[in-house]
N, C-alpha and C positions, 0 to 999 in steps of 0.2 A: 685242442680241437674243438672241445665243448664250447669254451669261451668264443671262439670265432664264429661258432653257429649262433651262439645266443647275441654276439654283437650283430651279425649279418641279419638276424630275425629283427632286432630292434631297429636297425637302419632301413630295413625294408618298411616296416610298420610307420617308421618317422618320415621316409619318403612318400608312402600313401597319405598319410595324415596331412603333409605340407603340399602335395599335389592337389588335394581336395580343396584345401584352404585357397590355394592360388586359383584354381578353377571357380570358385565362389567370388573370390575378388575380380576375376577377369569378367564373370557374368555381370556383376553389379556395376563395374566400369562401363560394360556395354550398354547397360540400360541407362546409365547417367549420360552417356554421350547422345543416345537417342532422344533423352528428353531434352538435352542442350540444343540438340538441331530443331525439335519441335518449337521450343522457347525462341530460338533465333528466327525461325520461320514466321512464327506468330508476329514477332517483332518487325520483321521486314514488312509483312501485309499491313499491320497497323500504321506504319509510316507512311504507306502508299495510298492511303485513303484521305 
């Protein structure tokens, strides 16, 4: 029973760690997408001049 509790605790911690990493990657991806949109918008504007 103790082994199961320890494994459960480990898996919970690992899940939290991975979730945090995933959220950080998601935030980074959102920022990159926004930057790409701004660059694309700037490129469109510069070709219209």
